[in-house]
N, C-alpha and C positions, 0 to 999 in steps of 0.2 A: 846245485841245479835247480830248475823249476822246470816242471811239465805244463803245458798247457793246453785243453782239451776245449773244442768249439763245438758248438751244436747248434742247429736251426739254418737258416736260408733256405734256399731253393727257389721255386717259380712262382710270382705274384704279378696280377696284373697290375698297370697304372693305377694309383690311388690306393692302392691294398697296402696292408700292414704284414710285418715280420718281427720275429724277436730273435735275436742272436743271443748265444750264452758262451762263456767262457769261464772254467774251473781251473785255477793254478794249484799245483801240488809241489811238495819236495821243500826245498829250502828257501818256504817265505817267510819272509820276513814282516815285521809290522808298518814298517813306513815303506812306501813304494807307491806308484803310479801304474794304473792299468789302462788300456785304452783299446780302440778299436782303427784301424787302418785298411784302406781299401787300394786296389790295383786293378785298372781296366786294362784290357787287351790294348797294347802299344803305349801306355803312359806309364808313369811312375807312380809309385805309392804313394798315396797321400793320408794325411791323418784325417778322420772321421771324428771321433773325439776322446778323450781323455777325462779320467776322475782318479782324485789322490786320495789317499786312505784317510782323508779328513772330510772328503767330499766336495773338493774344489773341482770344477767341470769345467772345459775348454770345448769348443766346437768348430768347426769348421762353418765358415758362413755359408756354404751351400745347402748344409743341412739344420742349420739353426731352426728352432719353431717347429719342425718335424720329427728329429730325433731325439730321444732320451738315453743317455746312459746312466746305470746306476750299479752299484754295488754291494756286495754283503761280506763285510769283512770277517767275520765270524766263519763264513765258508770259503773266502779267498775265491769269490766269484764275481765276475762283472757282466752285466747284461746292456744290451742295445734293442731299445725297442725303435722302430722303423715305423713313421707311418708316411701317408701321402707320397708314397713312392713313386719314383718317376725313372723312366727307360735310362737317363743317364746317373743312374744309383747302381746301375749294374756293374758288377765288380766280382771279383774275388776279396772278400773279409776277411782282415787276418787281427788276431788279439796279440796282443803286446802288453809285455809286464817288464818293468824297468826302476831302475833307481839311478843314483849318482855314478855307480861306475858297473853296472851290467843291464843286460837286455835280453829278453827271451820272447820269441815268436810261436804263434801257434803255428799249424800247419794250413788253415786258410779253410774258407767254407764259401761255396758259390750262391752270389745274391742274383738272379733275373727276373728282371722287371719287364714283361712284356705282353702285349695282348695276343 
């Protein structure tokens, strides 16, 4: 089992910045993918960004150039730096840890972009 604890999020004005962090604990192995997904009210959960254990990244087109994902393997943590936030970025953001045959989700953290 893997436990994911998220932190960060909150209320920010359009154009502002936030950082989300996620820490994995438990049966963490050395080869995995960590990432962030989000779900807005009435919409399906969607990919925001992922990063492999060797640093390969993948971003949704809607966040490219604004969001940066990074991880620290020694601490099993993944961060999402979000800049130039827009109202359409408002959603619950979920941390995900997964491999070929497993996946774990965090409890989610709310991000609200509003003036």
